[in-house]
C-alpha positions, -999 to 999 in steps of 0.1 A, spaced: -331 -274 -424 -297 -275 -443 -300 -301 -473 -282 -317 -506 -305 -314 -538 -309 -291 -570 -347 -284 -554 -368 -282 -521 -382 -312 -511 -423 -301 -511 -433 -322 -482 -407 -328 -455 -421 -352 -434 -426 -388 -459 -442 -415 -445 -422 -447 -455 -435 -487 -445 -420 -515 -444 -425 -552 -430 -398 -569 -407 -373 -580 -425 -332 -579 -432 -337 -564 -464 -352 -529 -449 -324 -521 -437 -312 -494 -463 -349 -476 -447 -344 -476 -410 -302 -469 -416 -311 -438 -437 -335 -427 -416 -312 -436 -385 -278 -422 -403 -297 -385 -406 -292 -398 -452 -325 -381 -450 -314 -348 -433 -291 -344 -452 -316 -340 -488 -338 -321 -472 -367 -347 -459 -375 -365 -427 -386 -404 -429 -413 -415 -407 -411 -444 -404 -442 -470 -397 -444 -505 -398 -470 -523 -411 -479 -567 -407 -485 -580 -438 -479 -567 -481 -515 -562 -484 -520 -541 -457 -485 -522 -469 -507 -527 -506 -538 -507 -491 -521 -479 -475 -498 -471 -502 -531 -468 -527 -552 -450 -499 -525 -420 -495 -523 -430 -459 -484 -442 -470 -463 -420 -491 -441 -450 -502 -426 -484 -486 -401 -512 -493 -419 -534 -512 -419 -568 -530 -415 -557 -569 -435 -581 -582 -467 -566 -558 -461 -534 -573 -467 -549 -610 -491 -564 -594 -513 -534 -586 -507 -514 -618 -526 -540 -638 -550 -549 -615 -544 -588 -599 -563 -584 -566 -570 -554 -567 -586 -516 -590 -552 -515 -609 -538 -482 -599 -510 -460 -616 -474 -466 -596 -438 -460 -595 -409 -482 -584 -381 -453 -575 -352 -471 -568 -339 -514 -563 -331 -516 -525 -311 -553 -531 -303 -582 -550 -299 -623 -538 -315 -630 -496 -339 -650 -494 -347 -685 -494 -372 -719 -495 -377 -738 -467 -388 -769 -463 -399 -789 -426 -372 -813 -411 -394 -842 -419 -401 -836 -458 -364 -829 -457 -358 -860 -434 -379 -883 -459 -353 -875 -488 -366 -838 -499 -331 -815 -494 -337 -799 -531 -359 -794 -558 -363 -830 -572 -359 -843 -537 -385 -826 -530 -402 -840 -564 -396 -878 -557 -410 -873 -526 -440 -854 -534 -446 -886 -563 -443 -916 -535 -458 -902 -510 -489 -885 -524 -515 -866 -507 -519 -825 -503 -487 -806 -497 -494 -771 -492 -465 -746 -496 -468 -700 -486 -455 -676 -501 -459 -638 -484 -485 -622 -519 -500 -641 -550 -484 -610 -570 -448 -611 -549 -411 -621 -554 -415 -647 -529 -445 -660 -550 -424 -662 -580 -391 -672 -570 -411 -704 -555 -434 -712 -578 -400 -710 -606 -385 -731 -581 -406 -759 -582 -417 -756 -616 -375 -762 -626 -374 -793 -598 -403 -808 -616 -435 -795 -595 -469 -784 -611 -470 -755 -582 -503 -749 -596 -517 -787 -600 -495 -805 -575 -502 -783 -543 -517 -755 -525 -508 -724 -526 -514 -700 -490 -504 -665 -482 -485 -661 -450 -473 -631 -434 -429 -632 -434 -428 -623 -397 -453 -661 -395 -435 -683 -417 -409 -700 -395 -443 -709 -366 -465 -718 -387 -438 -744 -403 -431 -752 -373 -470 -760 -361 -473 -779 -392 -498 -758 -412 -478 -762 -444 -445 -782 -453 -426 -753 -470 -422 -716 -473 -409 -690 -499 -400 -654 -474 -376 -633 -463 -347 -635 -446 -349 -635 -416 -373 -662 -411 -357 -687 -439 -326 -683 -409 -349 -688 -376 -372 -717 -391 -337 -735 -398 -317 -728 -365 -351 -733 -346 -349 -767 -362 -380 -765 -381 -367 -763 -416 -344 -770 -440 -329 -741 -464 -329 -765 -493 -329 -731 -517 -320 -694 -517 -327 -670 -541 -297 -658 -556 -297 -698 -568 -326 -695 -582 -317 -661 -604 -280 -650 -594 -281 -610 -586 -323 -607 -588 -337 -572 -578 -351 -578 -544 -376 -552 -526 -383 -516 -537 -387 -482 -530 -422 -479 -546 -446 -454 -538 -480 -448 -563 -476 -420 -589 -493 -398 -575 -466 -387 -555 -437 -390 -574 -460 -363 -594 -467 -344 -563 -437 -335 -549 -415 -349 -573 -380 -327 -554 -396 -347 -521 -386 -386 -545 -362 -379 -552 -342 -369 -521 -357 -395 -509 -337 -418 -530 -305 -400 -526 -309 -409 -487 -317 -443 -496 -292 -447 -516 -262 -433 -494 -279 -457 -470 -276 -484 -490 -233 -476 -501 -231 -472 -463 -241 -502 -454 -224 -523 -484 -187 -502 -476 -175 -527 -446 -180 -554 -421 -181 -536 -392 -214 -513 -404 -232 -548 -417 -225 -556 -382 -236 -527 -368 -272 -525 -388 -276 -564 -375 -277 -542 -336 -301 -515 -347 -322 -533 -369 -328 -565 -347 -349 -541 -323 -382 -546 -315 -389 -512 -333 -378 -533 -370 -371 -567 -377 -378 -571 -335 -353 -601 -338 -321 -622 -322 -295 -606 -336 -274 -647 -338 -308 -652 -355 -307 -621 -388 -267 -616 -388 -251 -650 -402 -274 -649 -437 -267 -611 -438 -229 -621 -432 -232 -648 -457 -230 -669 -439 -256 -699 -443 -266 -735 -419 -295 -753 -437 -303 -768 -406 -300 -800 -423 -260 -800 -414 -248 -779 -447 -225 -750 -435 -215 -729 -463 -200 -690 -474 -224 -671 -504 -204 -640 -520 -234 -636 -536 -259 -625 -503 -279 -605 -498 -269 -570 -517 -277 -532 -514 -259 -511 -534 -232 -530 -552 -212 -495 -567 -254 -493 -573 -261 -521 -596 -281 -535 -571 -304 -499 -572 -307 -492 -614 -344 -502 -614 -339 -518 -647 -374 -521 -666 -358 -557 -677 -367 -563 -646 -400 -546 -638 -407 -564 -671 -394 -604 -657 -423 -601 -632 -451 -594 -659 -434 -625 -678 -442 -649 -645 -475 -633 -640 -487 -637 -670 -472 -669 -674 -488 -681 -639 -528 -670 -652 -527 -635 -633 -522 -623 -665 -550 -635 -691 -534 -619 -721 -499 -608 -726 -493 -567 -722 -471 -543 -736 -447 -553 -714 -420 -523 -717 -446 -492 -722 -456 -506 -682 -419 -511 -673 -415 -475 -690 -441 -456 -673 -439 -480 -632 -395 -474 -636 -388 -440 -628 -356 -444 -641 -350 -413 -654 -354 -395 -618 -336 -423 -597 -306 -408 -616 -312 -380 -613 -307 -389 -572 -280 -413 -582 -265 -382 -595 -266 -362 -559 -258 -388 -539 -227 -394 -565 -237 -420 -580 -226 -438 -609 -260 -451 -634 -256 -475 -658 -258 -466 -691 -283 -497 -708 -321 -500 -693 -322 -531 -697 -299 -569 -685 -295 -605 -698 -294 -635 -668 -293 -665 -669 -314 -681 -642 -317 -714 -628 -330 -740 -650 -302 -724 -675 -329 -703 -693 -319 -670 -703 -338 -634 -696 -324 -596 -712 -362 -588 -717 -357 -588 -757 -392 -605 -762 -410 -612 -729 -441 -623 -749 -420 -653 -762 -401 -660 -728 -434 -662 -711 -445 -690 -735 -417 -708 -733 -418 -729 -696 -433 -764 -702 -450 -759 -667 -474 -725 -670 -511 -716 -668 -511 -692 -693 -547 -683 -707 
């Protein structure tokens, strides 16, 4: 097998897990287009049913790597909900492109945005139930952040349940919950079926936020560093290819719609992948900050501050009982040196900085410089 790389991969067959979501696209396209073979490996795809299953298979070693929630990796590293285990973020695979959806009945009552939902919940008190995809994961943190910024306490004012992303729309339609936060195409599915209304996108909560990562156990990276670099380089090639043109995004839609991958109609996947949103309640818009996979490498670099942000939210909501050494943990987990080596193999430029600054929906600035103070700065919180 001919390949591009500094050293031969120690392991040529790499078993990589994914969940049926639009943002699994780079992993799928790396395999379908042969970018994996370019670097001397063969990706074997494994379709997982839940994030808890993905966690268990990564930590047991039955998967080598996975398309994983950023917050899940840090939750496992910190021992939240499972035994602590050293984990690795090899790269960020996407930015933006998730959504918060509420039931059509709530929208008809006036809950078409965060303040509207807060008002309805005050005026019509009952047990409200919202769903996220994993307790320490991205969607739980987006949903909590959005609710709190809207004046709803996610721990006191409603019940939170965990539901696999592909089951969200059906459960909302069946009346089992009042809303959810999940990756696409399941927000679009609920809106298209008129079960739900999109009241916020994740890029409205945090523009250009980190999305899914290529995650693995630290043990895998230590045992197979050349394989890990090759895998990152292959997925970087795929990310760049998808973002290169509208035609490539349309071709990606055709591939991932397959029952083997997302198992959803092209008409459900493609609109939001191209940035065309219909909230399911009469509002349509074109979003230039839709799901991105490369953005000249800006979407892929594993900033330490991105990993630290999830720990600040775990601390904020009482999942961590004390402040960890945020920077030390992020430096351990996020494999910046390995990423830079892989990016050089793929011809992708890497930033020199390890922290970045962002302003979230409530006006708070996150730059990673004082994470403990940031975690403690929120009015709605559950710090121990």
